[in-house]
DOPA-294720 format. One record per residue (C-alpha): residue in three letters; z, y, x. Coordinates in pm, whole numbers, plus 50000, padded with zeros to 5 digits. Layout:
N
ALAZYX/...
This chain:
565
MET679711900643429/SER679631923043736/SER677741955543681/VAL675501946243974/HIS674201916343779/LYS673351935143459/PRO669651939743375/LEU669391976543269/PHE669302010443438/VAL669892037443173/GLN668652071043300/GLY669402106443195/ASP665802113443084/PHE666052088542794/THR664292060742986/ILE665672026143041/LEU664572004543334/ALA664781967443261/GLU664541940243527/SER661971916443378/ASP662961888143614/HIS666641890343520/PRO667961859143340/ASP669211880843052/TYR665981900443010/GLU664621880142720/ALA667901884042536/VAL668041921942577/ARG664301928042531/GLY664401920142161/ARG667321943742099/LEU665711971342308/GLY662661969642082/GLU664831979841786/PHE665452014741922/ALA663182020642225/GLU659492018142317/LEU657922002442623/VAL655942028242822/LYS655352011943163/HIS655451976843303/PRO654741977143677/GLY656011946443858/ARG659541935843780/LEU660781969043638/HIS659741976343281/THR660292011643154/TYR661452017842798/ARG661902051942641/MET664062061642349/THR662482087842125/ARG663782105441821/LEU661432084541605/SER662502051641760/LEU666122061041697/TRP665402072041340/ASN663682038841269/ALA666752021441407/ALA669002042641185/ALA666862035540878/ALA667201998240953/GLY670982001640952/LEU671642003441326/SER674422027941412/ALA674712050641715/ARG677902032341813/GLU676031998841819/ILE673222012942035/VAL675612029442281/SER677781998042301/PHE674751976142369/LEU673501998942647/ALA676962001942801/GLU677361964042798/HIS674071957342979/SER673771987643209/LYS674431984543581/PHE676012018843587/PRO678012040043339/LEU675852056543073/PRO675042093143143/GLN677092114542908/ASN674022132942780/ILE672542099542671/ARG675662090542473/ASN675652124742309/ASP671932125042228/ILE671912090142077/TYR674702100541842/TYR672892133241770/PHE669542117941676/VAL670832087441492/ASP673212108641288/ARG670352131941191/TYR668962104740967/GLY670662107740631/LEU672062142040709/VAL669662155340445/ARG668812134140143/ILE666502136639842/VAL668282127439519/ALA667392128139150/ARG669612145338895/ASP668892153738531/GLY665192147738573/GLU664862170638877/LEU664762164739252/TYR667172180339499/LEU667752181939872/GLN671372172139926/SER673552176540234/ASP677232180140317/ASP676252205240585/ARG675872237740387/GLU674792257940690/LEU671992233440766/LEU670992231840400/MET670712269340362/SER668702271840684/LEU665992250740522/LEU665202279840293/HIS663892297540600/VAL661582269940732/PRO658292289440752/THR656152261340608/LEU658522255240316/GLY660982282540227/VAL661112295039872/SER657682280639788/ALA659202245839791/LEU662962250539759/GLU665502271439575/GLU669272272539600/ALA671172252839335/ASP674752249739463/ASP676692245139788/ARG675342210039844/HIS671942211239677/LEU668562228339698/ARG666242223339403/ILE662822209339500/ARG659942225839323/PRO657542201739143/GLY655072183339364/LYS656782192739691/ARG658642160139764/GLY656192147140024/GLU655482180840181/ILE659202186540234/LYS659652152540400/ARG656702158040632/GLU657662193440734/LEU661322185340789/ILE660652155341011/ARG658432177741222/ALA661412201441243/GLY663582172541365/ILE665272165241033/PRO664302130940894/VAL664982130740522/GLN666472100040358/ASP664722096540020/LEU667122082739757/ALA665352096839452/GLY663872063639341/PHE660452055839202/HIS658782051538866/SER657802016538754/GLY654132022738683/GLU651892003438448/THR653141968038371/LEU651071938938501/GLU651311901838418/ILE651421883838752/ALA653441856738926/LEU653131836039242/ARG651671801239204/GLU653511770239322/ALA650211755739440/THR647051772639567/GLY643721770739390/SER642871740039602/GLY646081722739498/GLN648051727939821/PRO651791735439778/PHE652501772239821/ALA655741790239898/LEU656721820340104/ARG657881813940457/ASP661471824640525/TYR660501856540708/GLN657951865640439/GLN660651862840174/GLU663041882440394/ALA660431909940440/VAL659871913140063/ASP663631914140003/ARG664081940740271/PHE661271962040126/LEU662861961039781/ASP666421965139915/PRO668331993639746/ARG668372011840082/THR664582014640072/ASP663812004839712/GLY660132003539770/SER659242026540057/GLY658722013540408/VAL656591996340669/ILE656621959340755/VAL655671951341115/LEU654611915641187/PRO652091899241422/CYS648491893341327/GLY648231859741153/ALA651801861141016/GLY650621865240655/LYS651191902140587/THR648721899240297/ILE650991872940141/ILE653961896740171/GLY651971923639993/ILE650981899739714/ALA654571887439678/SER655751923539646/ILE653251929139363/ALA654501897539190/ARG658121909039220/LEU657401943939085/ARG654821932538823/CYS653091966238822/ALA649651981638864/THR648881982939235/LEU646402001439455/ILE645651983339780/LEU643972003040060/THR642461984940354/THR640011989040640/ASN636681974340527/VAL634841954940257/THR635491921440426/SER639221928140411/VAL638891939540046/ARG637411906139952/GLN639981887340156/TRP642731904139949/MET640891895539629/ARG640521858939732/GLU644211856439817/LEU645221872039484/LYS643081846939296/ASP644241817739510/LYS647991824239513/THR648841843239194/THR648391839138821/VAL646801873238776/ASP643801873538543/GLU640601877538747/GLY639521905538513/ASN642571925638624/VAL641381927938987/GLY638731953339088/GLU636891962939405/TYR636391999639486/SER634042003039780/GLY630702017239879/THR628881990639672/ARG631241985639378/LYS633542010439205/VAL635641990738959/VAL639152002738875/ARG641491976038741/PRO645301971438724/ILE645001957939079/THR642361977639267/VAL641441970739629/ALA639681999439808/THR638632009140158/TYR639872039040353/GLN636212047140420/ILE635342052640053/LEU638392075040004/THR637372097240293/HIS633652097540217/ARG631992130740139/ARG628482144140174/SER629482173840386/ARG632572188440551/GLU632652215940291/GLU632872192139995/PRO636122177339862/PHE636942140539900/HIS635582129839562/HIS637012094639565/MET640602106139622/LYS640722107339240/LEU641332069839268/PHE644992077639337/ARG645172092738986/GLU642972067938799/ARG645912046738676/ASP649682047838666/TRP650142029038993/GLY653592014239047/LEU652842004139406/ILE650412015139676/ILE649851991439970/TYR648502005940294/ASP647071976740490/GLU646771983240865/VAL648802014740811/HIS648402024241178/LEU644762032441088/LEU645592054140787/PRO643172083840802/ALA644612118940813/PRO643042129840478/VAL644822100740307/PHE648132113140451/ARG647632145640262/GLU647052127039937/THR649992103940006/ALA652252134240030/GLN651622139439657/LEU652502103339566/GLN656132101439662/ALA657242089539318/THR655152057939368/ARG656442028839577/ARG654632026239909/LEU654311996140138/GLY652741998240484/LEU651601966540662/THR650781965341033/ALA651051945341352/THR651931976741544/LEU653152011041444/VAL651362025741743/ARG648862052541641/GLU646462066441895/ASP646552100641718/GLY650332104241750/LEU650992106141374/GLU653732079741370/GLU656182105141225/ASP653862111040929/VAL653882073640860/PHE657692074440874/SER658042103640633/LEU655172097440388/VAL654922059540374/GLY658422050740488/PRO660502039740786/ARG660152005740946/CYS661991982940705/TYR661221948940857/TYR660241937841204/ARG660081904841389/SER658771902641745/TRP655681882841829/LYS657501860442076/THR660181852541820/MET657451841841578/GLU655871821341854/ASP659161804041941/GLN659601795041574/GLY656131779541559/TYR654621804141313/ILE652011816741559/SER650361800341856/ARG651561802242213/VAL649151823342414/SER648291825542781/CYS647091860942871/THR644951866443181/GLU643451898043326/ILE640451891243550/ARG639461919743783/VAL635811921943877/PRO634291945144142/LEU631381967744059/SER628021958344202/ALA626791981144480/GLU624261997044246/ALA626812002243967/GLU629372016444211/SER626822041944330/ARG626082052543971/TYR629792053043891/LEU630622077044173/ARG627852101244069/ALA628562099943694/ASP630682122543474/SER633952109943325/ARG632512096342997/SER629592078843167/ARG631942062343416/ILE633772045243130/ARG630592028843005/ILE629322019243352/ALA632612001343419/ALA632591984543079/GLU629031971343113/ASN629461959443473/SER626891931443519/LEU629221912043754/LYS631401904643452/LEU628741880143332/PRO629211852143589/VAL632981854743536/LEU632491852343160/PHE630311821643205/ALA632921805643430/VAL635631811043169/LEU633371795842904/ARG632841764843118/ARG636581760543150/HIS636871761242771/SER633621743742683/GLU635281721542421/GLU637101750042243/SER636091776641992/VAL635601810542159/LEU635301846542044/ILE633721871042289/ILE634751906442190/GLY633461939742317/GLN632891976442255/TYR629231982442346/LEU626421966542147/ASP623911965642434/GLN626371945842643/LEU627141922042355/LYS623451916342280/THR622831908042647/ILE625661882642640/ALA624551867542310/SER620981864242436/ALA622091847342758/LEU624271822842566/GLN621831819142275/VAL624581825542021/PRO624811850841734/VAL626301885441772/ILE628201899741474/THR628341937341429/GLY629361961041154/GLU625701964641060/MET625371927940966/GLY625421920840593/HIS628501904840442/GLU626711873140330/GLN625091866540667/ARG628401872740840/GLU630181847940613/GLN627521821440681/LEU628111824541055/TYR631881823141008/GLU631511791240806/ARG629341775041075/PHE632011784941329/ARG634751769441114/ARG632801736741085/GLY632281735041463/GLU628511739741443/LEU628951771541649/MET631481770041931/THR630981806142045/LEU630591838941859/VAL630011873242008/VAL631821899541802/SER631811937741808/LYS634571961141690/VAL634751942141360/ALA637361921141544/ASN639641951641562/PHE640461951841193/ALA642141930940926/ILE639351906840854/ASP639251869840792/LEU637701859641120/PRO637791822141155/ASP640421807241379/ALA639541804741747/ALA641321789942047/VAL640021814642306/ALA639301852042297/ILE637491869142585/GLN637551907242589/VAL634691921742792/SER635201958542699/GLY637421980142480/SER638142014542338/PHE639742036542602/GLY643092019142631/SER643832014242262/ARG647081994742226/GLN646521986141861/GLU643041972941948/GLU644511949142206/ALA647051936841951/GLN644391931241685/ARG642111912441923/LEU644891889542041/GLY645701883841674/ARG642351866741625/ILE643661835441802/LEU647271833541686/ARG647121806741421/PRO649091775841534/LYS646951751441737/GLY648781718841692/PRO651181699241916/GLY650811706542285/LYS647981731642242/GLN647911769042299/ALA645541798542276/HIS644021817742568/PHE643321855042585/TYR641201868842870/SER640491905042952/ILE637671910343203/VAL638101944143372/SER636171963343638/ASP638431968343939/HIS639022002644097/THR637722020743789/ARG639212039043492/GLU638822006943294/LEU641741993043494/GLU643882022643381/PHE642862016443021/ALA643731979543055/HIS647261987743165/LYS647712010842866/ARG646251985142623/GLN648671958842741/LEU651821979442680/PHE652421968742323/LEU651941931842396/VAL654171932942703/GLU656811949042483/GLN656461918842256/GLY657201895642546/TYR653721885942667/ALA652981884543039/TYR649501889543183/GLN648511867243472/LEU646361885443725/SER643301869443879/HIS640131881444053/ALA636451873644017/ASP636451852144332/ASP639051829544174/TRP636461820643910/THR633041824444073/PRO633341821044452/GLN629741809144478/GLU628251825444172/ARG628451862844234/LYS624711865644195/GLY624891858943825/MET624211822043764/MET623871812643401/PRO626111786543248/
């Protein structure tokens, strides 16, 4: 292939420009995602950036610097800049340069680079408080410092490969069923089995993060890992609804005795060999001066495994506790490793590197998740709203744009197009959602609604008695929302990429032959909301989704005055 016809421009600033309309783009996009991150997607040129963390995740997954360089050289229009070749080798080879090993009941930092090893004694945040010299290739790790060392060294640009192993924890009688509680045959899908095997591979041996789309059955992977290890397990997740979803799945798909499963939340505090808790209860305290009382849960039993569901939402205080739990196996589950607080490196060092990943489009092509059409609809501000927008401060502008009243006729037009399908309308601001729900005469579900009432509405939605539900930020988390065919996003949280991924995930269950899902994002044009929309879309574009662009007039040429459906 002539260099002119290759799809990549590899630049000296660690960015890679990829021609999205190139015939080979789909083939190279998947490989790019193994060691680079999408940062921009204007028009036909998508911009990827390699970072030290993206390269360390690639190294942890077994990808060598030679393979990355060879791939880029093969698909680049021009010769690779020499600095890029050198830096890829530099960063990839950093992983494994320093290792944690166990010897005679003690932990050591091990490296063949004595100069580097000795320099670690002078890291200000570690030094002699955490390490002491043992021999030319080893520094002895002082008790309880395993996690702290990993976190501080990755911040210093030295990702530690942890080979010290883990303790087994308290034994638990559990196995996967061959049929669910309702009598349906049950077996792991091929990728679910592969993910469990990869997590328990000797290279990771129980420390890592599994990244799969929403709706791909990450809960099942967690349960299968428990069944393989047969040990006491602490499961941490985002809310009570998710807690009970985990408990239902454990009962439905494993042989575990119901009395061995406990809920630890704001309403119930039961510790059992399998305990499912919320992040909120762990981080609850009466005042900022008080300790996190419920963190004692980490020490309540001899846990052999800790599962961090939606690990991209792991609160900072839990990171600190996790640093003390490095002898316990840790499994992170997420649809995206993107964190809006920038603590991805802490996930890498304290929970583990990415150990299994399969792109959303790959899953779609294999029929495991639904095909989705994504559409961004741009809506102008009304004259009155535009006047308020121009006079408002930065924070107020965000809300004015989000609650733009001219979004309503567009929303109603979209609903008419999908009048025979189940629809979720998702937004950020309760006043806006209540207005929509009132106009449509449908329920609105918020975090304030009781669990029982919420479940009743979900069941009516499942039975087809309700075709439309209006949903607040509860749609952003790992909850058992009923399957829908259409999701319409009317407002969001300041360009959150993980939020966009979670919301799309609400409609990803397969739809049957010839059917697909539809995801709409209604955005106020010429406002900051448009900037946020572009940022939100980055992760999904990286996964291979394309957003079609349309305008309000395409949907409501005669209805700009706000006709009701």
